[in-house]
C-alpha positions as CSV (number, residue, x, y, z in Angstrom):
1,X,85.7,85.4,99.5
2,X,87.8,85.0,102.7
3,X,85.9,83.9,105.9
4,X,86.2,86.3,108.9
5,X,88.9,85.0,111.2
6,X,88.3,84.5,114.9
7,X,89.3,87.3,117.3
8,X,91.2,87.3,120.6
9,X,89.9,89.3,123.5
10,X,92.9,91.5,124.1
11,X,95.5,90.5,126.7
12,X,93.2,87.8,128.1
13,X,94.0,85.4,125.2
14,X,90.4,84.3,125.0
15,X,89.5,83.3,121.5
16,X,86.0,84.0,120.1
17,X,84.2,84.1,116.8
18,X,84.5,87.4,115.1
19,X,80.7,87.8,115.5
20,X,79.0,87.7,118.9
21,X,75.3,88.0,119.7
22,X,73.9,90.8,121.9
23,X,71.2,89.5,124.2
24,X,69.4,92.7,125.2
25,X,66.3,92.1,123.0
26,X,65.7,88.6,124.3
27,X,65.2,90.0,127.8
28,X,61.7,91.1,126.9
29,X,60.0,94.1,128.5
30,X,61.5,95.9,131.5
31,X,62.0,99.4,132.9
32,X,65.1,101.3,133.9
33,X,64.5,104.0,136.5
34,X,60.8,104.1,135.4
35,X,61.4,104.3,131.6
36,X,60.8,101.5,129.1
37,X,64.1,99.8,128.3
38,X,63.2,96.5,126.6
39,X,62.3,95.5,123.1
40,X,58.7,94.5,123.7
41,X,57.4,90.9,124.1
42,X,59.6,88.0,123.2
43,X,59.2,84.3,122.7
44,X,61.6,82.5,125.1
45,X,61.4,79.2,123.2
46,X,62.4,81.0,120.0
47,X,65.2,82.7,121.8
48,X,66.5,79.4,123.0
49,X,66.3,77.9,119.5
50,X,68.1,80.9,118.1
51,X,70.9,80.7,120.6
52,X,71.5,77.1,120.1
53,X,71.5,77.6,116.3
54,X,74.1,80.2,116.7
55,X,76.5,77.7,118.3
56,X,75.8,75.3,115.4
57,X,76.7,78.1,113.0
58,X,80.0,78.8,114.6
59,X,79.1,81.8,116.9
60,X,80.8,81.3,120.2
61,X,80.5,84.8,121.9
62,X,77.4,85.9,123.8
63,X,77.0,89.2,125.5
64,X,74.2,89.9,128.0
65,X,73.7,92.0,131.2
66,X,72.0,91.7,134.5
67,X,69.9,94.7,133.3
68,X,68.4,93.0,130.3
69,X,64.9,92.0,131.2
70,X,65.9,92.5,134.8
71,X,67.8,89.3,134.7
72,X,65.6,87.4,132.3
73,X,68.1,87.6,129.4
74,X,70.7,85.8,131.6
75,X,68.2,83.2,132.5
76,X,67.3,82.4,128.9
77,X,70.9,82.4,127.8
78,X,71.9,80.0,130.6
79,X,69.0,77.7,129.7
80,X,70.1,77.7,126.0
81,X,73.7,76.8,126.9
82,X,72.9,74.1,129.3
83,X,75.0,71.2,128.4
84,X,77.0,73.3,125.9
85,X,78.7,75.8,128.3
86,X,82.1,74.7,127.2
87,X,81.3,75.8,123.6
88,X,80.5,79.4,124.6
89,X,82.3,82.5,125.8
90,X,79.9,84.3,128.1
91,X,80.0,88.1,128.7
92,X,77.7,89.9,131.1
93,X,77.5,93.3,132.8
94,X,76.9,94.6,136.2
95,X,76.3,97.8,138.3
96,X,72.6,98.3,138.9
97,X,69.9,97.1,141.3
98,X,67.8,94.4,139.6
99,X,64.3,93.4,140.7
100,X,63.6,90.2,138.8
101,X,60.1,89.8,140.1
102,X,58.9,93.2,139.0
103,X,61.1,93.4,135.9
104,X,62.5,96.7,137.2
105,X,66.1,98.0,137.2
106,X,67.2,101.0,139.2
107,X,70.3,103.0,139.8
108,X,71.6,102.0,143.3
109,X,69.9,104.0,146.1
110,X,71.5,107.3,146.8
111,X,74.5,108.7,145.0
112,X,75.9,106.2,142.5
113,X,79.3,107.0,144.0
114,X,78.5,105.9,147.5
115,X,78.3,102.5,149.1
116,X,80.2,99.2,149.5
117,X,81.8,98.8,146.1
118,X,83.4,95.4,146.7
119,X,80.2,94.0,148.3
120,X,78.0,95.2,145.4
121,X,80.4,93.8,142.7
122,X,80.6,90.4,144.3
123,X,76.8,90.3,144.9
124,X,76.1,91.3,141.3
125,X,78.4,88.5,140.1
126,X,76.8,85.9,142.3
127,X,73.4,86.8,141.0
128,X,74.5,86.7,137.4
129,X,76.2,83.3,138.0
130,X,72.9,82.0,139.5
131,X,70.8,83.2,136.6
132,X,73.3,81.9,133.9
133,X,73.6,78.6,135.6
134,X,77.4,78.6,135.6
135,X,80.3,78.9,138.1
136,X,82.2,81.5,136.1
137,X,81.8,84.1,133.4
138,X,84.4,84.8,130.8
139,X,84.0,88.5,130.5
140,X,82.6,90.7,133.3
141,X,81.9,94.3,132.3
142,X,81.1,97.4,134.3
143,X,77.8,98.7,132.9
144,X,77.7,102.2,134.5
145,X,79.1,104.2,131.6
146,X,79.2,107.5,133.5
147,X,80.8,106.3,136.7
148,X,83.7,108.4,137.9
149,X,87.1,107.2,137.1
150,X,88.0,107.2,140.8
151,X,85.1,104.9,141.7
152,X,85.8,102.7,138.7
153,X,89.3,102.1,139.8
154,X,87.9,100.8,143.1
155,X,85.7,98.4,141.1
156,X,88.8,97.3,139.1
157,X,90.5,96.3,142.3
158,X,87.7,93.9,143.0
159,X,87.6,92.6,139.5
160,X,91.3,91.8,139.7
161,X,90.6,89.7,142.8
162,X,87.8,87.9,140.9
163,X,90.2,87.0,138.1
164,X,92.6,85.5,140.6
165,X,89.8,83.6,142.2
166,X,88.7,82.2,138.8
167,X,85.1,83.4,138.8
168,X,85.8,85.7,135.9
169,X,88.4,85.3,133.2
170,X,88.8,88.9,132.1
171,X,86.9,92.2,132.5
172,X,86.1,95.5,130.9
173,X,84.0,98.6,130.9
174,X,81.0,99.5,128.6
175,X,81.6,103.2,128.0
176,X,82.5,105.5,125.2
177,X,84.8,107.7,127.4
178,X,88.3,107.3,126.1
179,X,89.9,109.0,129.2
180,X,88.0,106.6,131.5
181,X,89.1,103.5,129.5
182,X,92.7,104.7,129.4
183,X,92.8,104.9,133.2
184,X,90.8,101.7,133.8
185,X,92.4,99.3,131.3
186,X,96.1,99.3,132.3
187,X,96.2,96.0,134.2
188,X,96.5,92.6,132.6
189,X,93.1,91.4,133.8
190,X,91.4,93.9,131.6
191,X,90.9,92.6,128.1
192,X,88.0,94.4,126.5
193,X,86.1,97.7,126.2
194,X,82.5,97.8,124.9
195,X,81.8,100.8,122.7
196,X,79.1,102.0,120.3
197,X,80.2,101.4,116.7
198,X,78.4,101.1,113.3
199,X,79.0,102.2,109.7
200,X,76.8,105.3,110.4
201,X,78.2,105.9,113.9
202,X,82.0,106.0,113.7
203,X,82.4,109.1,115.9
204,X,85.0,107.6,118.3
205,X,88.0,106.5,116.4
206,X,90.2,107.4,119.4
207,X,88.7,104.4,121.2
208,X,89.8,102.0,118.5
209,X,93.3,103.5,118.6
210,X,93.4,103.0,122.3
211,X,92.5,99.4,121.9
212,X,95.5,99.0,119.7
213,X,97.7,100.8,122.2
214,X,96.5,98.9,125.3
215,X,95.8,95.5,123.6
216,X,92.1,95.5,124.1
217,X,89.3,93.9,122.1
218,X,86.6,96.3,121.0
219,X,83.1,94.8,121.7
220,X,80.7,96.7,119.5
221,X,77.2,97.4,120.7
222,X,74.7,98.8,118.2
223,X,76.4,97.4,115.1
224,X,73.1,97.3,113.2
225,X,71.8,100.6,114.6
226,X,69.2,98.9,116.7
227,X,67.8,97.4,113.6
228,X,67.9,100.4,111.4
229,X,70.8,99.1,109.3
230,X,68.9,96.0,108.3
231,X,67.0,98.0,105.7
232,X,63.7,97.0,107.1
233,X,62.6,100.4,108.4
234,X,61.0,103.4,106.7
235,X,60.3,107.0,108.0
236,X,56.8,105.8,108.9
237,X,57.9,102.7,111.0
238,X,56.6,102.8,114.5
239,X,57.3,100.6,117.5
240,X,55.3,99.1,120.4
241,X,54.9,101.2,123.5
242,X,57.1,98.8,125.5
243,X,59.8,98.9,122.8
244,X,62.7,101.1,123.9
245,X,63.0,102.5,120.4
246,X,59.5,104.2,120.7
247,X,60.7,106.6,123.4
248,X,64.5,106.7,123.5
249,X,66.3,110.1,123.1
250,X,69.9,109.0,123.0
251,X,70.2,107.3,119.6
252,X,70.7,109.7,116.7
253,X,69.0,107.3,114.3
254,X,65.6,107.7,115.9
255,X,63.5,110.8,116.8
256,X,60.0,110.7,118.3
257,X,59.9,107.0,118.0
258,X,60.6,106.8,114.3
259,X,63.7,106.3,112.2
260,X,65.2,109.6,110.9
261,X,65.3,110.4,107.2
262,X,68.9,111.4,107.6
263,X,70.0,108.0,108.7
264,X,67.8,106.3,106.1
265,X,69.2,108.5,103.4
266,X,72.8,107.8,104.4
267,X,72.1,104.1,104.5
268,X,70.6,104.2,101.0
269,X,73.7,106.0,99.7
270,X,76.0,103.2,100.7
271,X,73.6,100.3,100.1
272,X,75.3,99.2,96.9
273,X,78.7,98.9,98.5
274,X,77.4,97.1,101.6
275,X,75.5,94.6,99.5
276,X,78.4,93.8,97.2
277,X,79.5,90.2,96.7
278,X,76.0,88.9,97.6
279,X,75.8,90.2,101.1
280,X,72.5,91.4,102.7
281,X,72.5,94.9,104.0
282,X,72.9,93.7,107.6
283,X,75.8,91.5,106.6
284,X,77.5,94.4,104.8
285,X,77.1,96.5,108.0
286,X,78.9,93.8,110.0
287,X,81.6,93.4,107.3
288,X,82.3,97.2,107.5
289,X,83.0,96.8,111.3
290,X,85.4,93.9,110.6
291,X,87.1,96.1,108.0
292,X,87.3,99.0,110.4
293,X,89.7,97.1,112.8
294,X,91.0,93.7,113.5
295,X,90.1,94.1,117.1
296,X,86.3,94.5,116.6
297,X,83.7,92.0,117.7
298,X,80.2,93.2,116.8
299,X,77.3,91.9,118.9
300,X,74.1,92.4,116.9
301,X,70.8,91.8,118.7
302,X,68.3,89.2,117.6
303,X,64.9,87.8,118.4
304,X,64.5,85.0,115.9
305,X,66.5,82.1,114.5
306,X,66.3,83.7,111.0
307,X,68.0,86.8,112.3
308,X,70.8,84.8,113.8
309,X,71.2,82.8,110.6
310,X,71.5,86.0,108.6
311,X,74.0,87.6,110.9
312,X,76.1,84.5,111.2
313,X,76.1,84.3,107.4
314,X,78.2,87.4,107.4
315,X,81.2,85.4,108.7
316,X,81.5,83.6,105.3
317,X,82.0,86.8,103.4
318,X,84.7,88.3,105.5
319,X,85.4,92.1,106.0
320,X,84.9,94.7,103.4
321,X,88.0,95.3,101.3
322,X,90.2,98.4,101.7
323,X,88.8,99.7,98.5
324,X,85.2,99.1,99.7
325,X,85.9,100.8,103.0
326,X,87.3,103.8,101.2
327,X,84.3,104.0,98.9
328,X,81.9,104.0,101.9
329,X,83.9,106.7,103.6
330,X,83.9,108.9,100.4
331,X,80.1,108.4,99.9
332,X,79.3,109.3,103.5
333,X,81.6,112.4,103.4
334,X,79.9,113.6,100.2
335,X,76.5,112.9,101.8
336,X,77.4,114.9,104.9
337,X,78.6,117.8,102.7
């Protein structure tokens, strides 16, 4: 058993644990353009305990966004890291209008392509710094996945200035558009891309190839399929009305607020491989991502200290072996056929 080695965030040289934590769920309830976008109610005290325990377990990378909880996730993360800021690498995201008091997030007024780009980026950063209680963020990511390449390049100009000024260390884009990342990520200040990736959602291998080509780290959202890959769900599982999984339409693992039998059946087919060597199912799903590429940094979500401990425990097992990766691929190919 070989522990998973630390990763480097591309050309930035920033070293992080191979596992990060995604802080969407700890933002609590909020709405995005009128739709539920949070993970239902959350215990802030437990969130703080979980984050501090992550540091104790060797997790150094924490990914949040201004959106999550309409700023609340950043506030909780900043509180948890008070006095321990130098132990953590902080990543956050920007690009939307955030109303903290009402727990509401909106697309900026008017056409998303219009307005003062530099002013908005700088204002978004200032608000995130305030909520996080720090004077810099390590990784600042554009959160508007569908923004035009032309406008994104204007954003990049501002990000390069912020790197020089020292308020951010590196930047990236959270999007699954390979052409957009290729155009955006050609300057030294860009060290990461954030893409969707899991053992049941490996539909974008071109992005991982681009990370190799351009020396980018691949930050992986959804590594546990929004909880589905933990093995705790069944076809009858339901979610609270203020849980995004109850109403979302964009994730292929959920339909009409329930996990799909297709994803559950595919997970069952590879369960024995993922749980090899004593791993839990969630730990096996994370090990698959590490086996997929040496540039990957999965950021599973969490709401409890126990979930953090389980996810961090995956680090001790290391990636799946080449033979195990091939076995998973064969089983999923047969399952699809």
